[in-house]
C-alpha positions in Angstrom: -55.7 -26.7 -13.1 -59.1 -27.2 -11.6 -61.7 -26.1 -14.1 -64.8 -24.5 -12.8 -67.5 -22.4 -14.3 -66.6 -18.8 -15.0 -69.0 -17.1 -12.7 -67.5 -13.6 -12.6 -65.1 -11.4 -14.5 -62.1 -12.5 -12.3 -62.8 -16.2 -13.2 -63.2 -15.2 -16.8 -59.9 -13.4 -17.0 -58.1 -16.2 -15.2 -59.6 -18.7 -17.8 -58.4 -16.4 -20.7 -54.9 -16.2 -19.2 -54.7 -20.0 -18.8 -56.1 -20.6 -22.3 -53.4 -18.3 -23.7 -50.7 -20.3 -22.0 -51.9 -23.7 -23.3 -53.2 -22.5 -26.7 -51.0 -24.8 -28.7 -51.6 -27.9 -26.6 -51.8 -31.2 -28.5 -55.3 -32.6 -28.9 -56.1 -35.5 -26.5 -53.3 -34.5 -24.1 -54.2 -33.4 -20.6 -53.5 -29.8 -21.6 -55.5 -30.3 -24.8 -58.5 -31.5 -22.8 -58.1 -28.5 -20.4 -58.0 -26.2 -23.4 -61.3 -27.6 -24.8 -63.0 -27.3 -21.4 -61.7 -23.7 -20.9 -62.9 -22.8 -24.4 -66.4 -24.0 -23.6 -66.5 -22.1 -20.4 -65.2 -18.9 -21.9 -67.7 -19.2 -24.8 -70.6 -19.7 -22.3 -69.5 -16.6 -20.3 -69.1 -14.5 -23.4 -72.5 -15.6 -24.7 -74.1 -14.5 -21.5 -72.1 -11.3 -20.9 -71.2 -10.1 -24.4 -73.9 -11.6 -26.7 -73.4 -9.2 -29.7 -69.6 -9.4 -29.7 -69.7 -13.2 -29.3 -72.0 -13.6 -32.3 -69.8 -11.3 -34.5 -66.6 -13.2 -33.5 -68.2 -16.6 -34.3 -69.2 -15.3 -37.7 -65.7 -13.9 -38.4 -63.8 -17.0 -37.2 -66.2 -19.3 -39.1 -65.6 -17.4 -42.3 -61.8 -17.7 -42.2 -60.7 -20.8 -44.1 -57.5 -22.3 -42.5 -55.5 -25.4 -43.5 -56.2 -28.6 -41.4 -52.7 -28.5 -39.9 -52.9 -24.8 -38.9 -51.6 -24.1 -35.4 -49.9 -20.7 -35.4 -51.5 -18.0 -33.3 -49.6 -15.2 -35.0 -50.8 -16.4 -38.4 -54.4 -16.8 -37.1 -54.3 -13.2 -35.9 -53.0 -12.0 -39.2 -55.6 -14.0 -41.1 -58.5 -12.6 -39.1 -57.4 -9.0 -39.2 -56.4 -9.0 -42.9 -59.6 -10.6 -44.0 -62.1 -8.6 -42.0 -60.4 -5.3 -41.0 -58.0 -4.9 -43.9 -55.3 -3.9 -41.5 -52.5 -5.4 -39.4 -53.4 -6.8 -36.0 -52.3 -4.7 -33.0 -49.2 -6.0 -31.2 -51.1 -7.0 -28.1 -53.0 -9.6 -30.2 -49.7 -11.2 -31.2 
């Protein structure tokens, strides 16, 4: 995938979709490098377009303590929702 700056909502949504596909990529692999680059671009777009939401999400994710070998998206969704909203995550998150 050619990585370019997320300039508009369409680029942002494409980046999110690609990130979801490669979410569990191994670090230092080509997909792992792509994952890191996409995460940076997505974060930049969100900081510019959704500053309040972005700040809240960073605080929430930063507050959740996960084991070093953690790599399960479903468990991450459960950990975030259970800790901060005291409820189960909606199915579309999983």
